[in-house]
Structure formats: structure tokens, C-alpha cells
C-alpha positions as CSV (number, residue, x, y, z in Angstrom):
1,M,-12.4,-14.8,-0.3
2,F,-10.0,-16.1,-3.1
3,N,-12.1,-17.7,-5.8
4,P,-10.9,-21.3,-6.0
5,A,-12.8,-21.8,-9.3
6,C,-10.7,-19.1,-11.1
7,D,-8.3,-20.3,-13.8
8,V,-5.1,-20.6,-11.8
9,A,-2.0,-22.0,-13.6
10,S,0.7,-20.5,-11.4
11,L,1.6,-21.1,-7.8
12,Y,3.9,-19.1,-5.5
13,I,5.3,-20.8,-2.4
14,H,6.9,-18.7,0.3
15,W,9.8,-20.0,2.4
16,P,10.5,-17.2,4.9
17,F,13.6,-18.5,6.7
18,C,17.0,-16.9,6.2
19,P,20.4,-17.5,7.7
20,Y,20.7,-13.7,8.1
21,K,18.8,-10.7,6.9
22,C,20.3,-8.2,4.5
23,H,20.3,-4.6,5.4
24,F,18.3,-3.7,2.3
25,C,15.7,-6.4,2.6
26,P,12.0,-5.4,3.0
27,F,10.6,-8.9,2.5
28,V,8.8,-11.2,4.8
29,A,11.9,-13.0,6.0
30,L,13.0,-14.5,9.3
31,A,16.6,-14.9,10.5
32,S,17.4,-17.2,13.5
33,H,14.0,-19.0,13.4
34,D,15.2,-22.3,12.0
35,E,13.6,-24.2,14.9
36,Y,10.2,-23.5,13.3
37,M,11.0,-24.9,9.9
38,E,9.3,-28.3,10.4
39,Q,6.2,-26.7,11.9
40,Y,6.0,-24.2,9.1
41,H,6.5,-26.9,6.5
42,A,3.5,-28.8,8.0
43,A,1.3,-25.7,7.9
44,L,2.4,-24.8,4.4
45,T,1.7,-28.2,3.0
46,K,-1.7,-28.4,4.8
47,E,-2.6,-25.0,3.2
48,I,-1.7,-26.4,-0.2
49,R,-3.8,-29.6,0.3
50,L,-6.9,-27.6,1.6
51,Y,-6.8,-25.3,-1.4
52,G,-6.3,-28.2,-3.8
53,E,-9.6,-29.8,-2.6
54,Y,-11.5,-26.9,-4.0
55,A,-9.3,-25.6,-6.8
56,Q,-10.2,-25.9,-10.5
57,K,-8.3,-28.9,-11.9
58,R,-6.1,-27.6,-14.7
59,P,-2.4,-28.1,-15.5
60,I,-0.1,-26.0,-13.4
61,E,2.3,-24.1,-15.8
62,T,4.7,-22.4,-13.3
63,I,5.7,-22.8,-9.7
64,F,8.0,-20.3,-7.9
65,F,9.6,-20.8,-4.5
66,G,10.5,-17.4,-3.1
67,G,11.6,-16.1,0.2
68,G,13.3,-15.6,2.5
69,T,15.9,-18.0,1.3
70,P,14.3,-21.1,-0.2
71,S,17.7,-22.7,-0.7
72,T,17.7,-23.3,3.1
73,Y,14.5,-25.5,2.8
74,P,15.7,-28.9,4.2
75,S,15.9,-31.4,1.3
76,D,13.7,-34.0,2.9
77,L,10.9,-31.4,3.6
78,L,11.2,-29.9,0.1
79,L,10.9,-33.3,-1.5
80,D,7.8,-33.9,0.6
81,T,6.4,-30.6,-0.6
82,F,6.9,-31.8,-4.2
83,G,5.1,-35.1,-3.4
84,I,2.1,-33.1,-2.1
85,L,2.2,-30.7,-5.1
86,N,2.2,-33.7,-7.5
87,S,-0.6,-35.5,-5.7
88,T,-2.7,-32.3,-5.4
89,F,-2.3,-30.8,-8.8
90,E,-1.6,-31.8,-12.3
91,L,1.7,-30.3,-13.3
92,A,2.1,-29.5,-17.0
93,E,4.8,-31.5,-18.8
94,N,6.9,-28.3,-19.4
95,C,6.1,-26.8,-15.9
96,E,8.6,-24.1,-15.1
97,I,9.7,-24.6,-11.5
98,T,11.9,-21.9,-10.0
99,L,13.8,-21.9,-6.8
100,E,15.5,-18.8,-5.4
101,V,19.0,-19.5,-4.2
102,N,21.5,-17.6,-2.1
103,P,25.2,-18.5,-2.7
104,G,26.8,-19.9,0.4
105,T,23.6,-21.9,1.3
106,V,24.1,-24.7,-1.3
107,T,25.6,-28.2,-1.0
108,P,26.0,-31.0,-3.6
109,E,23.3,-32.9,-1.7
110,K,20.9,-30.0,-2.1
111,I,21.6,-29.7,-5.8
112,E,20.9,-33.5,-6.1
113,A,17.6,-33.1,-4.3
114,W,16.5,-30.1,-6.4
115,T,17.2,-32.1,-9.6
116,K,15.2,-35.1,-8.2
117,A,12.3,-32.8,-7.3
118,G,12.1,-31.5,-10.9
119,I,13.2,-27.9,-10.4
120,T,14.0,-26.5,-13.8
121,R,15.2,-23.0,-13.0
122,L,17.5,-21.5,-10.3
123,S,17.3,-17.8,-9.5
124,I,20.6,-16.9,-7.9
125,G,21.0,-13.8,-5.7
126,V,24.4,-12.6,-6.8
127,Q,23.8,-8.9,-6.3
128,S,27.6,-8.1,-6.4
129,L,30.9,-9.8,-6.4
130,N,32.5,-7.2,-4.1
131,N,33.0,-9.1,-0.8
132,Q,33.5,-6.0,1.2
133,V,30.3,-4.3,0.0
134,L,28.3,-7.5,0.6
135,T,29.6,-7.7,4.1
136,S,28.7,-4.1,4.8
137,L,25.1,-4.9,3.8
138,N,25.1,-8.0,6.1
139,R,25.0,-10.4,3.1
140,H,27.1,-13.4,4.1
141,Q,28.3,-14.7,0.8
142,K,31.6,-14.4,-1.1
143,A,32.4,-14.1,-4.8
144,A,33.9,-17.6,-4.5
145,D,30.5,-19.0,-3.4
146,V,28.9,-17.6,-6.5
147,L,31.4,-19.0,-8.9
148,E,31.3,-22.4,-7.2
149,L,27.5,-22.5,-7.4
150,I,27.4,-21.5,-11.1
151,D,29.9,-24.3,-12.0
152,A,28.0,-26.9,-10.0
153,A,24.5,-25.9,-11.1
154,A,25.0,-25.2,-14.8
155,P,25.1,-28.9,-15.9
156,R,22.1,-29.8,-13.8
157,F,19.4,-27.2,-14.6
158,E,17.8,-26.0,-17.7
159,V,18.0,-22.3,-16.8
160,L,20.2,-20.3,-14.4
161,S,19.1,-16.8,-13.7
162,I,21.1,-14.3,-11.7
163,D,20.0,-11.1,-9.8
164,L,22.2,-8.0,-9.6
165,I,21.6,-4.8,-7.8
166,L,22.5,-1.5,-9.5
167,G,23.4,1.4,-7.2
168,L,24.9,-0.4,-4.2
169,P,27.0,2.0,-2.1
170,G,30.7,1.4,-2.6
171,I,30.5,0.1,-6.2
172,S,32.3,2.3,-8.8
173,Q,31.2,2.7,-12.4
174,Q,34.3,0.8,-13.5
175,E,33.6,-2.0,-11.1
176,W,30.0,-2.3,-12.2
177,E,31.1,-2.5,-15.9
178,E,33.6,-5.2,-15.1
179,L,30.9,-7.1,-13.3
180,I,28.6,-7.0,-16.3
181,Q,31.5,-8.0,-18.6
182,Q,32.1,-11.0,-16.4
183,V,28.6,-12.3,-15.9
184,V,27.8,-12.3,-19.6
185,T,30.4,-15.0,-20.0
186,W,28.7,-17.3,-17.4
187,P,26.5,-20.2,-18.5
188,I,23.3,-18.3,-17.6
189,K,20.1,-17.8,-19.7
190,H,18.5,-15.0,-17.7
191,L,19.6,-11.9,-15.8
192,S,17.7,-9.4,-13.6
193,V,19.1,-6.0,-12.8
194,Y,17.3,-4.2,-10.0
195,F,17.8,-0.6,-9.0
196,L,18.7,-0.4,-5.3
197,T,15.5,0.7,-3.4
198,V,15.9,2.1,0.1
199,H,12.9,0.7,2.0
200,E,11.8,2.4,5.3
201,D,12.7,0.7,8.6
202,T,15.7,-1.2,7.1
203,P,19.3,-0.7,8.3
204,L,20.1,0.7,4.9
205,Y,17.4,3.3,5.3
206,Y,18.7,4.5,8.6
207,G,22.3,4.5,7.3
208,V,21.3,6.8,4.4
209,A,19.2,9.0,6.6
210,R,22.1,9.6,9.0
211,K,24.4,10.3,6.0
212,K,26.6,7.3,7.0
213,I,25.9,5.7,3.6
214,N,26.2,7.6,0.3
215,L,24.3,6.4,-2.7
216,P,24.9,7.2,-6.4
217,T,22.9,10.1,-7.9
218,D,19.8,9.4,-9.9
219,D,21.5,10.7,-13.1
220,A,24.4,8.3,-12.6
221,M,22.0,5.4,-12.1
222,V,20.2,6.2,-15.3
223,T,23.4,6.4,-17.3
224,T,24.6,3.1,-15.9
225,Y,21.3,1.4,-16.5
226,E,21.3,2.5,-20.2
227,W,24.9,1.3,-20.6
228,T,24.0,-2.0,-19.0
229,A,21.0,-2.7,-21.2
230,C,23.1,-2.0,-24.3
231,M,25.9,-4.2,-23.1
232,L,23.6,-7.1,-22.2
233,E,21.8,-6.9,-25.6
234,R,25.1,-7.0,-27.3
235,H,25.7,-10.4,-25.6
236,G,22.4,-11.8,-26.5
237,F,20.4,-10.9,-23.4
238,M,17.3,-9.2,-24.8
239,Q,15.4,-6.8,-22.5
240,Y,11.8,-7.9,-22.1
241,E,10.9,-6.0,-19.0
242,V,12.3,-3.0,-17.1
243,S,14.5,-5.2,-14.9
244,N,14.7,-8.4,-16.8
245,F,16.9,-9.7,-19.7
246,A,17.0,-13.1,-21.3
247,K,18.4,-15.2,-24.1
248,V,15.6,-15.7,-26.6
249,G,13.1,-18.2,-25.3
250,Y,14.2,-18.1,-21.7
251,E,12.1,-15.3,-20.4
252,S,10.5,-16.0,-16.9
253,R,7.1,-17.4,-17.6
254,H,6.1,-17.1,-13.9
255,N,6.9,-13.4,-13.6
256,S,5.1,-12.8,-16.8
257,V,1.9,-14.0,-15.1
258,Y,2.3,-11.0,-12.7
259,W,2.9,-8.5,-15.4
260,K,0.0,-9.8,-17.5
261,R,-2.3,-9.7,-14.5
262,L,-3.2,-13.4,-14.8
263,P,-4.5,-15.3,-11.7
264,Y,-2.0,-16.9,-9.3
265,K,-2.2,-18.6,-5.9
266,G,0.3,-17.9,-3.2
267,F,0.9,-20.2,-0.2
268,G,2.8,-19.5,3.0
269,M,3.3,-16.6,5.4
270,G,3.0,-13.2,3.7
271,A,2.2,-14.8,0.3
272,C,0.1,-12.8,-2.2
273,S,-2.6,-14.1,-4.5
274,F,-4.7,-12.7,-7.3
275,D,-7.9,-14.3,-8.7
276,G,-8.4,-11.9,-11.6
277,N,-10.6,-9.5,-9.6
278,S,-9.2,-9.3,-6.1
279,R,-5.8,-9.3,-4.4
280,F,-5.0,-11.0,-1.1
281,Q,-2.0,-11.2,1.2
282,S,-1.6,-13.8,3.9
283,E,-0.7,-13.2,7.5
284,K,2.8,-11.9,7.9
285,N,3.3,-12.9,11.6
286,L,4.8,-16.4,11.9
287,M,2.8,-17.5,14.9
288,S,-0.4,-16.1,13.7
289,Y,0.1,-17.8,10.3
290,L,0.9,-21.2,12.0
291,N,-2.1,-20.9,14.4
292,S,-4.5,-20.0,11.5
293,V,-3.5,-22.9,9.3
294,E,-3.3,-25.4,12.1
295,S,-6.8,-24.7,13.2
296,A,-8.2,-24.7,9.6
297,N,-10.3,-27.6,8.3
298,S,-11.5,-26.2,5.0
299,M,-10.7,-23.7,2.3
300,Q,-13.3,-21.5,4.0
301,D,-11.3,-21.5,7.2
302,L,-8.2,-20.3,5.3
303,T,-10.0,-16.9,4.7
304,K,-8.7,-16.1,8.2
305,L,-5.2,-16.0,6.8
306,S,-5.8,-12.9,4.6
307,I,-4.7,-9.7,6.3
308,V,-5.3,-7.8,3.0
309,A,-8.2,-8.5,0.7
310,E,-9.0,-6.0,-1.9
311,T,-11.4,-6.1,-4.9
312,L,-10.0,-3.7,-7.5
313,T,-12.0,-0.8,-8.8
314,E,-12.0,0.1,-12.5
315,N,-9.5,2.9,-11.8
316,Q,-7.2,0.6,-9.9
317,V,-7.3,-1.9,-12.8
318,W,-6.4,0.9,-15.2
319,I,-3.5,2.0,-13.1
320,E,-2.1,-1.6,-12.9
321,Q,-2.6,-2.1,-16.7
322,L,-0.7,1.1,-17.4
323,M,2.1,0.5,-14.9
324,L,2.6,-3.2,-15.7
325,G,2.1,-2.7,-19.4
326,L,4.9,-0.1,-19.6
327,R,7.2,-2.3,-17.6
328,Q,7.2,-4.8,-20.5
329,K,9.0,-4.4,-23.8
330,N,5.8,-4.5,-25.9
331,G,4.2,-1.7,-23.9
332,L,0.5,-1.1,-24.1
333,A,-2.1,-1.2,-26.9
334,W,-3.8,2.0,-27.7
335,D,-7.1,0.2,-27.8
336,S,-6.8,-0.5,-24.1
337,V,-6.3,3.2,-23.5
338,Y,-9.3,4.2,-25.6
339,K,-11.6,1.9,-23.5
340,K,-10.5,3.4,-20.2
341,L,-10.4,7.2,-20.8
342,S,-13.0,9.8,-21.6
343,H,-12.4,12.1,-24.7
344,S,-10.9,14.9,-22.6
345,E,-8.7,12.5,-20.6
346,L,-7.5,10.9,-23.8
347,M,-6.5,14.3,-25.3
348,T,-4.4,15.0,-22.2
349,F,-2.9,11.5,-22.2
350,E,-2.0,11.7,-25.9
351,A,-0.3,15.1,-25.4
352,K,1.8,13.7,-22.6
353,I,2.8,10.7,-24.7
354,A,3.8,13.1,-27.5
355,E,6.0,15.0,-25.1
356,F,7.7,11.8,-23.9
357,I,8.2,10.7,-27.5
358,H,9.9,14.1,-28.1
359,L,12.1,13.5,-25.0
360,G,13.1,10.1,-26.3
361,Y,11.4,8.1,-23.6
362,V,8.5,6.6,-25.6
363,S,8.1,5.0,-29.0
364,D,4.7,4.7,-30.8
365,N,3.5,2.9,-33.9
366,K,-0.1,4.1,-33.6
367,I,-1.1,0.6,-32.5
368,R,1.0,0.3,-29.4
369,F,3.3,2.5,-27.4
370,W,6.3,1.4,-25.3
371,L,9.2,2.8,-23.3
372,T,12.6,3.2,-24.9
373,T,15.7,2.1,-22.9
374,A,16.0,5.7,-21.6
375,G,12.3,5.6,-20.7
376,R,12.5,2.4,-18.8
377,A,15.2,3.9,-16.6
378,V,12.6,6.5,-15.4
379,E,9.5,4.3,-15.7
380,N,8.0,5.2,-12.3
381,E,8.2,9.0,-13.1
382,I,6.5,8.5,-16.5
383,V,3.7,6.4,-15.1
384,V,3.0,9.0,-12.4
385,A,3.0,11.8,-15.0
386,L,0.5,9.9,-17.2
387,L,-1.8,9.2,-14.3
388,Q,-2.0,12.8,-13.2
């Protein structure tokens, strides 16, 4: 079971409800289930309270509300959740509290409630400003919704972050460049650029498989990614992770917990947790989740929630350290490699690094090695090659 005595300073809270489900979405998300919101909220807050009875008491540094669409969380219920969080945990004075927001689901009343709750950071799912492309992917928002939200939220929150998707079908190179040139003028401090990933069993996957949807080539995506990173840096958004850019001092502290392999506790349907040694994922079926929490009377009872519980082997830890280390701007310390590999393995590893340096994908100062911008564009391929 998750070790409640581990040094957890970060919480993830999953709100699975969505007004619709995008065609590219692989997440634990439910459309047309709003009638379960109150019942889910009751289970979610019960799970938080039960965990809090056993958890080590230390200040919570980051809280992240993800989804689903957390901006659909009814304001009275969300404020109740914050009341429970504040009575269950000690929140650090500078606690970073992030809420994921979809344009088109926000009202002035919600912004007022989020401010009252103490949310410091909005992560806004912009993805694109092309209304036709968004509609084709079943994303029911308009460019006007995004601009209205940015204007309304900027004076109220310390940090606005936006998400964009690179490689959406129907977006030309020129249109993408115009999008980047526009967003860098917005009052935002953080920006995430994700490569479009085609996940199995999504409408996008079937559209591509049937050749009804054409995607950009890998080479085109890499070129666009490199151009984007250069343009963002020119406007003060420094790249600190493969997909993430920020004004100095506004990097996501919560996401850094994941990349640094620090413990975190997740609450809610499908939420993941990590105690430093083992990873867990909660029940992804709504009714099973509700039934498990409603029948629980202790932290021990909550072990029934985990559908995945895995204690990592030394090799799995090494794979994660390599993969997550190379995702970050500072890369990996050579000392950590020396501790993990035998002499023969190290010789092979060093030869591969030398090859990637020659190709312009890796830089090395003999203390650390890290990916260049070109290398970050093909990070997955590099990691696979290094692990072979």
C-alpha cells in the first residue's frame, strides 16, 4: 500500500467530468455524467480526509487539480474541497495551487470562487485558435472564448499557463507560426507545447488508421518544434523541459515533482501516486471508485482503490531517471550513470552519447550531459537507443 509516512509535499486531485470528450483524449474523463458530480465530490473529499488521518504532517507545497475538466467543478463544491484541504493539511504559505481550465467553461462567478479558494495558477487548454480544427476534434471552444478568458483571468491570478498542441491536422506551418507570434504577446508566464500523440481507441486514432485524417510528417514536426523553441526563448520563455517553457521563476513546481521522482499523493478516480519506491493508480471505473470509497473506513480500506501497485526494480528506477532526467534542461549527472552501469555497459553508453554529440543532439561538460533543442525533439528515440 501507499506509505502514508513518506515525505509528501504535493497533491494531485482528479476531477473526471467533461462537457464533451475531445477526439484525441486518452485520459480518465467522463462526458455526460454530471449527475454524479455531488456523489463523486463526497467520495473524493472522504478519500482526502482518510488519507490525512495517517499522513505525515508537513507543509504541502503544490496542489494540482487535473482532469477531465476541473473548471466544471461546481464552485460551492470546490470551495468545500478547499475547506477540507485546509483543515486536513498544512498548506505552505507559498503553496502553488493549479487548476486546469478549458475555455468556454468559465464564468465571472467561477473566477471569483477560484480567487477566494486561493488558486494561484491557471493552466488553460488553448491547443489551437483555429475554430474549424477544434470543432473537427470535438473540442467545443472558440478562439473568442480563449481571448475572453485571458483578459478576465490575467488580473486575478499570479500565473497563467497555456497548453498548445503541435501537429494538429489542418494547421499549416504559417498558421502555427502566427499562433506562436500571437501568444507570446499575451499576459502569460508559462507555456506548454505538446506533440500531438495518437492514442489507441480514440476517434483520432481511427481517423488516421482509415486515412481520413492526415498528420504532418515527423521531419516537419521536428523542424517546427525547433523553430518554436527558438521563438519562445527570444520572447523570454526559457525551455526547462521537453514540452515546457516559462518566464524565469515561473516554472511549474508541481510538474517538477514528477520529473524529479519526488513523492506525491493522488486523489480521485484514476489518480496516480508515488511514495518514492512504488507507483499506484486508483480505480478508473466511476462506480467501482465510488463504491470503494463509500465503503472505506480507514486508510487501510483505501488499498482496494489501487488497480495498479508496482514496486520499482533497480532497472526500472534507472530507466525513469534516464528518461525524466533527459526531459529536463539540466539533463543528467554522469555520477548517476556511473552508479547504475557496469564497466562494459558504461563503455557502450559513452559511445552512444559521443555519437549523439556528433549528431548535435546532446551536449556534455563532463559533469552532466543534456539534450540540445534538436535532441529534445527526438527525446524518445534517444532514450530508447541509450537503453538498448
